RODO-2510 file (C-alpha; in nm, 4 decimals, decimal comma):
residues 430
     n   res          X          Y          Z
     1     m    -1,5580     0,8165    -1,9742
     2     l    -1,6910     0,8729    -1,6237
     3     p    -1,6975     1,2469    -1,5420
     4     n    -1,5460     1,3835    -1,2228
     5     t    -1,7952     1,5151    -0,9666
     6     g    -1,5622     1,6899    -0,7211
     7     k    -1,6569     1,4516    -0,4395
     8     l    -1,2925     1,3732    -0,3606
     9     a    -1,1878     1,7379    -0,3248
    10     g    -0,9672     1,7729    -0,0175
    11     c    -0,9664     1,3985     0,0507
    12     t    -0,6375     1,2222     0,1180
    13     l    -0,5634     0,9014    -0,0738
    14     f    -0,2750     0,6728     0,0231
    15     i    -0,1982     0,4715    -0,2937
    16     t     0,0653     0,1980    -0,3036
    17     g     0,2470     0,1463    -0,6332
    18     a     0,1323     0,4879    -0,7588
    19     s     0,4446     0,5841    -0,9538
    20     r     0,3105     0,4242    -1,2727
    21     g     0,0347     0,2145    -1,4258
    22     i    -0,2978     0,1546    -1,2541
    23     g    -0,1978     0,3224    -0,9278
    24     k    -0,0951     0,6436    -1,1028
    25     a    -0,4111     0,6435    -1,3164
    26     i    -0,6294     0,6257    -1,0023
    27     a    -0,4209     0,9046    -0,8471
    28     l    -0,4627     1,1318    -1,1498
    29     k    -0,8388     1,0737    -1,1589
    30     a    -0,8693     1,1787    -0,7938
    31     a    -0,6293     1,4699    -0,8466
    32     k    -0,8733     1,6236    -1,0952
    33     d    -1,1119     1,6695    -0,8008
    34     g    -0,8385     1,8417    -0,6010
    35     a    -0,7509     1,5432    -0,3815
    36     n    -0,4325     1,4930    -0,1791
    37     i    -0,2319     1,1941    -0,3022
    38     v     0,0318     1,0029    -0,1077
    39     i     0,2454     0,8268    -0,3701
    40     a     0,3719     0,5235    -0,1780
    41     a     0,6058     0,3422    -0,4169
    42     k     0,9600     0,2094    -0,4453
    43     t     1,0899     0,3996    -0,7472
    44     g     1,2813     0,7099    -0,6397
    45     e     1,5417     0,6966    -0,9164
    46     p     1,4610     0,6386    -1,2856
    47     h     1,4356     0,2669    -1,3622
    48     r     1,6366     0,1140    -1,6462
    49     t     1,3274    -0,0151    -1,8275
    50     l     1,0173     0,0987    -1,6371
    51     p     0,8762     0,4510    -1,6789
    52     g     0,8261     0,7039    -1,4003
    53     t     0,9309     0,7705    -1,0418
    54     i     0,7400     0,8909    -0,7360
    55     y     0,8621     1,2413    -0,8207
    56     t     0,7503     1,2450    -1,1852
    57     a     0,4143     1,1081    -1,0703
    58     a     0,3943     1,3904    -0,8135
    59     e     0,4491     1,6476    -1,0881
    60     e     0,1668     1,4978    -1,2955
    61     i    -0,0662     1,4942    -0,9950
    62     e     0,0039     1,8585    -0,9164
    63     t    -0,0527     1,9514    -1,2808
    64     a    -0,3869     1,7666    -1,2760
    65     g    -0,5040     1,9780    -0,9818
    66     g    -0,4133     1,7684    -0,6774
    67     k    -0,1545     1,7891    -0,4013
    68     a     0,1155     1,5225    -0,3874
    69     l     0,3344     1,3684    -0,1209
    70     p     0,5917     1,1309    -0,2766
    71     c     0,7175     0,8674    -0,0314
    72     i     0,9652     0,5852    -0,0862
    73     v     0,7691     0,2810     0,0272
    74     n     0,8383    -0,0878    -0,0206
    75     v     0,5197    -0,2483     0,1135
    76     r     0,7298    -0,5429     0,2329
    77     e     0,8890    -0,3083     0,4895
    78     e     0,6505    -0,2269     0,7754
    79     q     0,8486     0,0716     0,9023
    80     q     0,8469     0,2371     0,5600
    81     i     0,4665     0,2177     0,5554
    82     v     0,4479     0,3567     0,9101
    83     d     0,6793     0,6473     0,8214
    84     a     0,4806     0,7345     0,5075
    85     v     0,1498     0,7252     0,6939
    86     e     0,2894     0,9550     0,9651
    87     k     0,4129     1,2003     0,7001
    88     a     0,0720     1,1929     0,5313
    89     v    -0,1125     1,2615     0,8543
    90     q     0,1280     1,5425     0,9422
    91     k     0,0951     1,7053     0,5982
    92     f    -0,2734     1,6491     0,5207
    93     g    -0,4287     1,5900     0,8621
    94     g    -0,5403     1,2321     0,8116
    95     i    -0,6101     0,9546     0,5603
    96     d    -0,9507     0,9060     0,3976
    97     i    -0,8803     0,6359     0,1402
    98     l    -0,6280     0,3534     0,1014
    99     v    -0,5732     0,1912    -0,2391
   100     n    -0,3717    -0,1323    -0,2177
   101     n    -0,2377    -0,1514    -0,5713
   102     a     0,1283    -0,2559    -0,5328
   103     s     0,1754    -0,6132    -0,6496
   104     a     0,4333    -0,8650    -0,7730
   105     i     0,3763    -1,1334    -1,0352
   106     s     0,5438    -1,4497    -1,1614
   107     l     0,3315    -1,6788    -1,3784
   108     t     0,5346    -1,9901    -1,3111
   109     g     0,4590    -2,3398    -1,1867
   110     t     0,5437    -2,4713    -0,8428
   111     l     0,8743    -2,6349    -0,9412
   112     e     0,9779    -2,3413    -1,1594
   113     t     0,9171    -2,0670    -0,8987
   114     p     1,2257    -1,9873    -0,6870
   115     t     1,1565    -1,9454    -0,3158
   116     k     1,2770    -1,5868    -0,3435
   117     k     0,9950    -1,5094    -0,5871
   118     v     0,7416    -1,6921    -0,3725
   119     d     0,8464    -1,4752    -0,0770
   120     l     0,8280    -1,1616    -0,2924
   121     m     0,4721    -1,2305    -0,4077
   122     m     0,3439    -1,3363    -0,0668
   123     s     0,5028    -1,0419     0,1152
   124     a     0,4208    -0,7742    -0,1439
   125     n     0,0705    -0,8884    -0,2332
   126     a    -0,0959    -1,0514     0,0683
   127     r     0,1231    -0,9307     0,3561
   128     g     0,1822    -0,5831     0,2098
   129     t    -0,1920    -0,5295     0,1624
   130     y    -0,2620    -0,6510     0,5154
   131     l     0,0067    -0,4279     0,6686
   132     a    -0,0917    -0,1121     0,4774
   133     s    -0,4536    -0,1682     0,5783
   134     k    -0,3658    -0,2295     0,9428
   135     i    -0,1485     0,0822     0,9649
   136     c    -0,3976     0,3104     0,7878
   137     l    -0,7113     0,1825     0,9646
   138     p    -0,6830     0,3960     1,2824
   139     y    -0,6963     0,7065     1,0626
   140     l    -0,9543     0,5683     0,8187
   141     r    -1,1929     0,5023     1,1069
   142     k    -1,1889     0,8752     1,1865
   143     s    -1,2803     0,9717     0,8293
   144     n    -1,6268     1,0390     0,6881
   145     i    -1,5121     0,8879     0,3561
   146     a    -1,3294     0,5776     0,4879
   147     h    -1,2566     0,3423     0,1985
   148     i    -1,0034     0,0651     0,1371
   149     l    -0,9810    -0,0552    -0,2223
   150     n    -0,7689    -0,3585    -0,3165
   151     i    -0,6773    -0,4221    -0,6792
   152     s    -0,7423    -0,7951    -0,6565
   153     p    -0,9668    -1,0570    -0,8186
   154     p    -1,2883    -1,2283    -0,7114
   155     l    -1,2260    -1,5553    -0,5278
   156     n    -1,2739    -1,8041    -0,8110
   157     l    -1,1744    -2,1453    -0,6717
   158     n    -1,1682    -2,3285    -1,0042
   159     p    -0,8370    -2,5264    -0,9977
   160     i    -0,7534    -2,4007    -1,3482
   161     w    -0,6482    -2,0697    -1,1909
   162     f    -0,4099    -2,2426    -0,9499
   163     k    -0,2404    -2,5165    -1,1474
   164     n    -0,0182    -2,3008    -1,3706
   165     h     0,0837    -2,0302    -1,1226
   166     c    -0,0100    -2,1510    -0,7758
   167     a     0,2049    -1,9063    -0,5772
   168     y     0,0822    -1,6005    -0,7669
   169     t    -0,2824    -1,7004    -0,7282
   170     i    -0,2435    -1,7620    -0,3549
   171     s    -0,0803    -1,4200    -0,3114
   172     k    -0,3505    -1,2335    -0,5082
   173     y    -0,6294    -1,4219    -0,3346
   174     g    -0,4659    -1,3186    -0,0072
   175     m    -0,5429    -0,9583    -0,1042
   176     s    -0,9019    -1,0593    -0,1809
   177     m    -0,9378    -1,2420     0,1488
   178     c    -0,8406    -0,9177     0,3243
   179     v    -1,1510    -0,7698     0,1613
   180     l    -1,3646    -1,0595     0,2783
   181     g    -1,2467    -1,0330     0,6384
   182     m    -1,1981    -0,6597     0,6867
   183     a    -1,5279    -0,5656     0,5229
   184     e    -1,7067    -0,7571     0,7988
   185     e    -1,4676    -0,6573     1,0741
   186     f    -1,5071    -0,2849     1,0060
   187     r    -1,8600    -0,2785     0,8632
   188     g    -2,0215     0,0581     0,9304
   189     e    -1,6831     0,2226     0,9897
   190     v    -1,4716     0,1573     0,6808
   191     a    -1,5802     0,0295     0,3392
   192     v    -1,3514    -0,2429     0,2026
   193     n    -1,3861    -0,3545    -0,1601
   194     a    -1,1899    -0,5198    -0,4424
   195     l    -1,1644    -0,4064    -0,8038
   196     w    -1,0544    -0,6206    -1,0990
   197     p    -1,0564    -0,5604    -1,4753
   198     q    -1,2750    -0,7492    -1,7210
   199     t    -0,9950    -0,7393    -1,9783
   200     a    -0,6186    -0,7132    -1,9795
   201     i    -0,4915    -0,3634    -1,8973
   202     h    -0,1962    -0,2111    -2,0796
   203     t     0,0791    -0,1558    -1,8245
   204     a     0,4546    -0,2062    -1,8154
   205     a     0,3901    -0,5438    -1,6513
   206     m     0,1629    -0,6505    -1,9377
   207     d     0,4277    -0,5480    -2,1905
   208     m     0,6745    -0,7786    -2,0152
   209     l     0,4281    -1,0667    -1,9889
   210     g     0,2675    -1,0406    -2,3292
   211     g     0,5459    -0,9125    -2,5512
   212     a     0,5292    -0,6781    -2,8476
   213     g     0,1842    -0,6099    -2,9867
   214     v    -0,0063    -0,7238    -2,6770
   215     e    -0,1215    -0,3666    -2,6135
   216     q    -0,3694    -0,3908    -2,9014
   217     q    -0,5591    -0,6540    -2,7014
   218     c    -0,5725    -0,4346    -2,3898
   219     r    -0,7683    -0,1493    -2,2428
   220     k    -0,6050     0,1615    -2,0984
   221     t    -0,5645     0,2158    -1,7254
   222     d    -0,8350     0,4839    -1,7523
   223     i    -1,1098     0,2238    -1,7177
   224     l    -0,9834     0,1091    -1,3774
   225     a    -0,9343     0,4705    -1,2704
   226     d    -1,2974     0,5483    -1,3565
   227     a    -1,4241     0,2351    -1,1806
   228     a    -1,2126     0,3101    -0,8726
   229     y    -1,3442     0,6682    -0,8645
   230     c    -1,6982     0,5358    -0,8777
   231     i    -1,6367     0,3015    -0,5815
   232     l    -1,4503     0,5583    -0,3724
   233     t    -1,7288     0,8159    -0,4065
   234     k    -1,9924     0,5723    -0,2774
   235     p    -2,1035     0,5690     0,0903
   236     k    -1,9402     0,3404     0,3484
   237     s    -2,2375     0,1053     0,3196
   238     f    -2,0983    -0,0083    -0,0166
   239     t    -1,8634    -0,2706     0,1235
   240     g    -1,7495    -0,6309     0,0811
   241     n    -1,7892    -0,6208    -0,2972
   242     f    -1,5707    -0,7808    -0,5641
   243     v    -1,6242    -0,5351    -0,8462
   244     i    -1,5483    -0,5902    -1,2154
   245     d    -1,4714    -0,2581    -1,3843
   246     e    -1,6888    -0,2972    -1,6937
   247     n    -1,9913    -0,4247    -1,5005
   248     l    -1,9828    -0,1304    -1,2614
   249     l    -1,9388     0,1297    -1,5333
   250     r    -2,2291    -0,0157    -1,7308
   251     e    -2,4429     0,0256    -1,4198
   252     e    -2,3261     0,3876    -1,4059
   253     g    -2,4503     0,4455    -1,7593
   254     i    -2,1284     0,4107    -1,9589
   255     k    -2,2111     0,2601    -2,2991
   256     n    -1,9109     0,3376    -2,5183
   257     f    -1,6182     0,1234    -2,4039
   258     d    -1,4133     0,1851    -2,7187
   259     v    -1,2824     0,5010    -2,5506
   260     y    -1,0992     0,2772    -2,3054
   261     a    -0,9418     0,0524    -2,5700
   262     v    -0,5820     0,0964    -2,6793
   263     a    -0,6921    -0,0112    -3,0288
   264     p    -1,0703     0,0472    -3,0603
   265     g    -1,2439    -0,2383    -3,2398
   266     h    -0,9622    -0,4867    -3,1833
   267     p    -1,0478    -0,8100    -2,9939
   268     l    -0,9684    -0,7802    -2,6238
   269     l    -0,7808    -1,0287    -2,4094
   270     p    -0,9875    -1,1423    -2,1066
   271     d    -0,8182    -1,1094    -1,7703
   272     f    -0,7381    -1,3938    -1,5311
   273     f    -0,9712    -1,5371    -1,2659
   274     l    -1,3059    -1,4359    -1,4162
   275     d    -1,4528    -1,7409    -1,5866
   276     v    -1,5057    -2,1033    -1,4937
   277     d    -1,2978    -2,2163    -1,7888
   278     p    -1,0435    -2,0051    -1,9813
   279     n    -1,1373    -2,1998    -2,2957
   280     t    -1,4865    -2,0522    -2,2650
   281     l    -1,3289    -1,7073    -2,2762
   282     a    -1,1609    -1,7903    -2,6042
   283     m    -1,4872    -1,9181    -2,7510
   284     k    -1,6619    -1,5987    -2,6423
   285     m    -1,3980    -1,3958    -2,8239
   286     e    -1,4530    -1,5959    -3,1415
   287     a    -1,8327    -1,5728    -3,1075
   288     h    -1,8087    -1,1939    -3,1039
   289     g    -1,6036    -1,1773    -3,4214
   290     a    -1,2572    -1,1818    -3,2670
   291     s    -0,9851    -1,2779    -3,5113
   292     p    -0,6788    -1,4787    -3,4090
   293     v    -0,3783    -1,2825    -3,2925
   294     f    -0,1830    -1,4500    -3,5687
   295     r    -0,2943    -1,4281    -3,9287
   296     e    -0,4881    -1,7354    -4,0395
   297     g    -0,2487    -1,9670    -4,2165
   298     k    -0,3126    -2,1974    -4,5084
   299     k    -0,4778    -2,5232    -4,4146
   300     i    -0,2193    -2,7973    -4,3944
   301     e    -0,3197    -3,0932    -4,6052
   302     s    -0,1256    -3,3919    -4,7340
   303     a    -0,2527    -3,5540    -5,0520
   304     k    -0,2843    -3,9278    -5,0214
   305     h    -0,0546    -4,1226    -5,2524
   306     e    -0,1727    -4,4684    -5,3506
   307     g     0,0225    -4,7737    -5,4548
   308     p    -0,0825    -5,0215    -5,7250
   309     d    -0,3131    -5,2114    -5,4905
   310     g    -0,4893    -4,8995    -5,3748
   311     a    -0,3145    -4,9000    -5,0359
   312     e    -0,1129    -4,6054    -4,9098
   313     s     0,2442    -4,6389    -5,0298
   314     a     0,5024    -4,6364    -4,7504
   315     a     0,7584    -4,4817    -4,9843
   316     v     0,5472    -4,1718    -5,0371
   317     k     0,3558    -4,1675    -4,7089
   318     p     0,2436    -3,8092    -4,6371
   319     l     0,3940    -3,6271    -4,3422
   320     g     0,1849    -3,5899    -4,0280
   321     p     0,0623    -3,2410    -3,9325
   322     v     0,3446    -3,1783    -3,6852
   323     a     0,6186    -3,2908    -3,9242
   324     e     0,4573    -3,0920    -4,2055
   325     t     0,4479    -2,7835    -3,9838
   326     f     0,8151    -2,8163    -3,8922
   327     k     0,9039    -2,8706    -4,2574
   328     i     0,7313    -2,5444    -4,3482
   329     i     0,8911    -2,3639    -4,0530
   330     q     1,2348    -2,4831    -4,1646
   331     g     1,1733    -2,3367    -4,5086
   332     a     1,0486    -2,0095    -4,3617
   333     i     1,3469    -1,9417    -4,1330
   334     s     1,5485    -1,6445    -4,2510
   335     e     1,8537    -1,4566    -4,1306
   336     d     1,6279    -1,1700    -4,0190
   337     v     1,4193    -1,4052    -3,8028
   338     v     1,7327    -1,5547    -3,6446
   339     r     1,8861    -1,2113    -3,5871
   340     s     1,5727    -1,0673    -3,4224
   341     t     1,4832    -1,3740    -3,2109
   342     q     1,8112    -1,5196    -3,0779
   343     g     1,6490    -1,8126    -2,9016
   344     v     1,6407    -2,1939    -2,9141
   345     y     1,2970    -2,3470    -2,8521
   346     l     1,2334    -2,7080    -2,7523
   347     f     0,8814    -2,8481    -2,7914
   348     e     0,7775    -3,1488    -2,5824
   349     l     0,4669    -3,2729    -2,7597
   350     s     0,2201    -3,5381    -2,6426
   351     g    -0,0410    -3,7358    -2,8357
   352     d    -0,0144    -3,8229    -3,2060
   353     e     0,3325    -3,7401    -3,3369
   354     g     0,4361    -3,6859    -2,9770
   355     g     0,8009    -3,6468    -2,8949
   356     t     1,0695    -3,3826    -2,8895
   357     w     1,1049    -3,1192    -3,1623
   358     y     1,3049    -2,7965    -3,1792
   359     i     1,3382    -2,4614    -3,3535
   360     d     1,6829    -2,3007    -3,3440
   361     l     1,6536    -1,9271    -3,4111
   362     k     1,9892    -1,8392    -3,2601
   363     n     2,2711    -2,0152    -3,4388
   364     k     2,3989    -1,9633    -3,7931
   365     a     2,1104    -1,9737    -4,0424
   366     g     1,8725    -2,1393    -3,7983
   367     s     1,7116    -2,4841    -3,8175
   368     a     1,4085    -2,6878    -3,7122
   369     g     1,3384    -3,0579    -3,6788
   370     i     1,2785    -3,3623    -3,4619
   371     g     1,4834    -3,4544    -3,1562
   372     e     1,7093    -3,2531    -2,9271
   373     p     1,8897    -2,9549    -3,0814
   374     p     2,2699    -2,9715    -3,0916
   375     v     2,2914    -2,6506    -2,8864
   376     k     2,1732    -2,5263    -2,5472
   377     v     1,7965    -2,4794    -2,5184
   378     d     1,6591    -2,1426    -2,3954
   379     v     1,2873    -2,2229    -2,3715
   380     v     1,0970    -2,5499    -2,3253
   381     m     0,7312    -2,5544    -2,4293
   382     s     0,5065    -2,8501    -2,3458
   383     m     0,1706    -2,9111    -2,5121
   384     s    -0,0227    -3,1635    -2,7204
   385     s     0,0748    -3,2118    -3,0829
   386     n    -0,2792    -3,1203    -3,1871
   387     d    -0,2648    -2,7881    -3,0002
   388     f     0,0827    -2,7227    -3,1423
   389     v    -0,0502    -2,7469    -3,4978
   390     k    -0,3493    -2,5295    -3,4079
   391     m    -0,1208    -2,2696    -3,2542
   392     f     0,1137    -2,2467    -3,5502
   393     s    -0,1728    -2,2392    -3,8005
   394     g    -0,3417    -1,9491    -3,6205
   395     k    -0,6344    -2,1437    -3,4753
   396     l    -0,5165    -2,1253    -3,1140
   397     k    -0,3748    -1,8099    -2,9610
   398     p    -0,0548    -1,8712    -2,7579
   399     t    -0,1821    -1,6388    -2,4831
   400     m    -0,5038    -1,8345    -2,4455
   401     a    -0,3131    -2,1643    -2,4684
   402     f    -0,0943    -2,0501    -2,1771
   403     m    -0,3862    -1,9152    -1,9720
   404     s    -0,5879    -2,2343    -2,0143
   405     g    -0,2975    -2,4618    -1,9245
   406     k    -0,2647    -2,6098    -2,2731
   407     l     0,0818    -2,4579    -2,3035
   408     k     0,3432    -2,4811    -2,0275
   409     i     0,6633    -2,2822    -2,0466
   410     k     0,9987    -2,3295    -1,8759
   411     g     1,3144    -2,1251    -1,9168
   412     n     1,3713    -1,7740    -2,0482
   413     m     1,0280    -1,6054    -2,0353
   414     a     1,1484    -1,3029    -2,2314
   415     l     1,2398    -1,5288    -2,5238
   416     a     0,9141    -1,7192    -2,4819
   417     m     0,7298    -1,3935    -2,5335
   418     k     0,8935    -1,3597    -2,8738
   419     l     0,6929    -1,6624    -2,9857
   420     e     0,4047    -1,4460    -3,1008
   421     k     0,6244    -1,2277    -3,3181
   422     m     0,8073    -1,5310    -3,4556
   423     m     0,4820    -1,7048    -3,5469
   424     t     0,3482    -1,3923    -3,7151
   425     q     0,6538    -1,3901    -3,9404
   426     f     0,6020    -1,7591    -4,0216
   427     s     0,2244    -1,7397    -4,0728
   428     s     0,2390    -1,6502    -4,4392
   429     k     0,4147    -1,9792    -4,5047
   430     l     0,1889    -2,2009    -4,2916
***
């Protein structure tokens, strides 16, 4: 990992969303130098499911060697940012660095995204970043360090990154456009850069999005903390850059990236926004020896039955791949699977064997078949029949199918995330 140099000793960092995850990791890295950290985050009381508060983060920062100022800040509320900045200036004498890390996410299509969530993402991501920057800038301009760092992606305008989650992409690109504009506006006074990970990072948000087991495909927050430290210790002339963590650390001489992996040696999940085509990312994973998330299933084949004239007999016509897959799934459903899943999945398939199919893993002993289920549906998944067969036979990862737009999901996202676990249990039968 990147060693600390002491360059941030005595510096004051204002970090939004620093009570957990990436924000806290950056705070702890700077704290090892003896930096002052303003923890600007919403969580003052323990959350029901998410770890940490601004106060537990403050304790960790102090233990690591830094000084902490925990402040309740919702970046959607301008006055809360103003109050926290004033407290920081009063306590530490100024602000040297701003890290815009706080962010909201909803990977849903235009018709599936409630206006309330659209407003949340736009106001927390784009507007919150803009406001925090605006309020901190008068103090940053007085600093010899003077850095703003946004945790946001490069501006990749390939439509593939818009079509499945348009609102989220617009909101994150809003953060990146702040980099583009402010870097020029304050060139020579304040450095403004963006940082984005090459791979998925294991955070509470990733656990919610990816479900159980996704952490093995992730790197730890340490890699972003090291990359951020590298950027923030550079001179002000380093500005207007959209930095990818791994690329920067390689330039700094880091060669062993296994130390950053949650499960060293395991294939890593590429992050959003980085490649022209998400399918290319999947092929790169395979080319470097990555194995499917789900265990490779048995190849599905149907022996051809012939009638007396050599033609295929209608009476014994083999099932198509989709029907064969559902037949095997039906035989593989157990009480344990139903008990642990508790969801009804509807598949809207296009192409050969297109139509409506379902898997009921909620009621009685469970069932699977063609048509609408006799009970209420929890999750609707739309994809081609060919991709469906690939996905259930382990040749197409559900995560990559979703990222590339091959799989669209409506309904209960938490139950949708159980798909991976469900398919792993079925894989020995497929």
